[in-house]
C-alpha positions as CSV (number, residue, x, y, z in Angstrom):
1,M,-82.8,-31.3,-26.2
2,E,-84.0,-33.5,-23.4
3,R,-87.6,-34.3,-22.8
4,R,-87.8,-32.3,-19.5
5,E,-86.5,-29.2,-21.2
6,V,-89.1,-29.5,-24.0
7,L,-91.9,-29.9,-21.4
8,K,-90.7,-26.8,-19.5
9,L,-90.6,-24.8,-22.7
10,V,-94.1,-26.0,-23.7
11,A,-95.5,-25.2,-20.3
12,L,-94.0,-21.7,-20.2
13,T,-95.3,-21.0,-23.7
14,A,-98.8,-22.0,-22.7
15,L,-98.7,-20.0,-19.5
16,S,-96.9,-17.0,-20.9
17,K,-100.1,-15.1,-22.1
18,K,-101.8,-15.5,-18.8
19,L,-98.7,-14.6,-16.8
20,R,-97.3,-12.2,-19.3
21,A,-94.0,-13.9,-18.8
22,L,-93.1,-13.7,-22.5
23,P,-93.9,-10.5,-24.5
24,D,-96.4,-11.0,-27.3
25,A,-94.5,-10.1,-30.5
26,R,-97.8,-8.8,-32.1
27,A,-98.6,-6.5,-29.2
28,P,-97.0,-3.0,-29.3
29,M,-94.4,-2.5,-26.6
30,Q,-95.1,0.4,-24.3
31,A,-92.6,2.1,-22.0
32,P,-93.7,2.1,-18.4
33,A,-95.3,5.3,-17.3
34,A,-92.8,7.7,-15.6
35,A,-93.5,8.5,-12.0
36,P,-94.0,12.2,-11.4
37,Y,-90.8,14.0,-10.1
38,A,-90.7,14.4,-6.4
39,L,-88.8,17.4,-5.1
40,Q,-85.4,16.5,-3.6
41,F,-84.1,19.7,-2.2
42,F,-86.5,22.7,-2.4
43,T,-89.7,22.9,-0.4
44,E,-93.0,23.3,-2.2
45,D,-93.0,27.0,-1.4
46,E,-89.4,27.5,-2.5
47,N,-90.1,25.6,-5.8
48,R,-93.2,27.7,-6.5
49,L,-91.2,30.9,-6.0
50,L,-88.3,29.5,-8.1
51,D,-90.8,28.5,-10.9
52,Q,-92.3,32.0,-10.9
53,L,-88.8,33.6,-11.1
54,M,-87.6,31.3,-13.8
55,E,-90.8,31.9,-15.9
56,M,-90.2,35.7,-15.5
57,I,-86.7,35.2,-16.9
58,I,-87.8,33.1,-19.8
59,P,-91.6,33.7,-20.3
60,A,-93.9,31.9,-22.7
61,D,-94.5,33.8,-25.9
62,D,-96.0,33.3,-29.4
63,H,-92.9,31.3,-30.5
64,S,-92.5,28.8,-27.6
65,P,-93.5,27.9,-24.1
66,G,-91.5,29.4,-21.2
67,A,-89.4,28.1,-18.3
68,H,-92.5,26.8,-16.4
69,A,-93.5,24.5,-19.2
70,A,-89.9,23.3,-19.5
71,A,-89.9,22.4,-15.8
72,T,-86.7,24.3,-15.2
73,S,-87.3,24.6,-11.5
74,L,-87.3,20.8,-11.2
75,V,-84.0,20.6,-13.1
76,A,-82.6,23.2,-10.6
77,D,-84.0,21.1,-7.7
78,L,-82.1,18.0,-8.9
79,L,-78.9,19.9,-9.6
80,V,-78.8,21.8,-6.3
81,F,-79.7,18.6,-4.5
82,T,-76.6,16.9,-5.9
83,S,-74.4,20.0,-5.1
84,D,-72.2,20.7,-2.1
85,D,-73.5,22.3,1.1
86,A,-72.2,25.7,0.2
87,T,-74.2,25.7,-3.1
88,K,-77.3,24.5,-1.3
89,N,-77.0,27.3,1.3
90,K,-76.6,29.9,-1.5
91,W,-79.8,28.8,-3.1
92,R,-81.8,28.7,0.1
93,E,-80.5,32.1,1.1
94,G,-81.0,33.5,-2.4
95,L,-84.6,32.4,-2.5
96,R,-85.2,33.8,1.0
97,I,-83.8,37.2,-0.1
98,M,-86.0,37.2,-3.2
99,R,-89.1,36.2,-1.1
100,D,-88.3,39.0,1.4
101,E,-87.8,41.6,-1.3
102,A,-91.0,40.5,-3.1
103,A,-92.9,41.0,0.2
104,K,-91.8,44.6,0.2
105,S,-92.2,45.6,-3.4
106,G,-93.7,42.7,-5.4
107,L,-92.0,39.9,-7.3
108,D,-91.6,41.8,-10.5
109,K,-89.9,44.7,-8.9
110,A,-87.7,42.4,-6.7
111,L,-86.5,40.6,-9.9
112,Q,-85.9,43.9,-11.8
113,T,-83.9,45.3,-9.0
114,A,-81.7,42.1,-8.7
115,A,-81.3,42.0,-12.5
116,A,-80.2,45.6,-12.7
117,G,-76.9,44.8,-11.1
118,E,-76.2,41.7,-13.3
119,E,-73.1,43.1,-15.0
120,N,-71.5,44.1,-11.7
121,P,-73.3,42.4,-8.9
122,R,-72.8,44.1,-5.5
123,T,-75.7,42.9,-3.4
124,D,-76.6,39.4,-2.4
125,A,-79.8,39.7,-4.5
126,E,-77.8,40.7,-7.6
127,R,-75.3,37.8,-7.0
128,F,-78.2,35.4,-6.7
129,F,-79.8,36.7,-9.8
130,V,-76.6,35.9,-11.8
131,V,-76.8,32.3,-10.6
132,L,-80.6,32.1,-11.0
133,K,-80.4,33.3,-14.6
134,A,-77.6,30.9,-15.5
135,M,-79.5,28.0,-14.1
136,T,-82.7,29.0,-15.9
137,V,-81.0,29.4,-19.2
138,N,-79.1,26.1,-18.9
139,A,-82.1,24.1,-17.8
140,Y,-84.4,25.7,-20.4
141,Y,-82.0,25.2,-23.4
142,T,-81.3,21.6,-22.5
143,S,-85.0,20.8,-22.3
144,E,-87.0,19.4,-25.2
145,I,-89.0,22.7,-25.3
146,G,-85.9,24.9,-25.4
147,I,-84.1,22.8,-28.0
148,H,-86.9,21.9,-30.3
149,K,-89.6,24.6,-29.9
150,D,-87.5,27.7,-29.1
151,L,-84.3,26.9,-31.0
152,E,-86.1,24.8,-33.6
153,Y,-83.3,22.3,-33.7
154,A,-84.3,19.5,-36.0
155,G,-81.4,17.1,-35.5
156,N,-78.3,16.3,-37.4
157,R,-79.1,16.6,-41.1
158,Y,-76.8,16.4,-44.0
159,L,-76.6,19.6,-46.0
160,G,-75.7,19.3,-49.7
161,A,-74.3,22.8,-49.6
162,F,-73.8,25.4,-47.0
163,P,-76.0,28.4,-47.8
164,G,-73.9,30.9,-45.9
165,C,-75.1,33.7,-43.8
166,T,-78.0,35.8,-45.2
167,H,-77.8,38.7,-42.7
168,E,-77.2,42.1,-44.3
169,E,-74.6,42.9,-41.7
170,H,-72.5,39.8,-42.7
171,P,-71.8,40.2,-46.4
172,S,-70.2,37.3,-48.2
173,S,-66.7,37.9,-49.4
């Protein structure tokens, strides 16, 4: 090693604590704080409505938090933002329809009416409900809350033996 390189290394080492150029091995490393998510597609009002609708589909209960706590509306915002124009238009129109129906009869009733035709959707509100419910379920069950708190998934663990199904309706053969 040449003398100049040694002098550079000594100088950098001496300044590293003041400049934080080199991490201190004794100090615990911390991840930078995540910036809050900024809406990409939905307006604040649309997101508020979407959040309410999604929470009504998967509400909080004694077992786990609901769709609101899992930030499902923010997942929907990102997914719709990255979708094609036809999908974006369907979401805008669907939220407009739900807002208009809620103004007439209340949000609970508007969602109940749209959900009633889920099996064979005929109206725009019913077709939107199918898309809304699918987005809610997918966003919720891919979130930490849905996976770990609701489904109680504990990770890949080795089982020494498979205990089998213990439900009465599934007798072992």
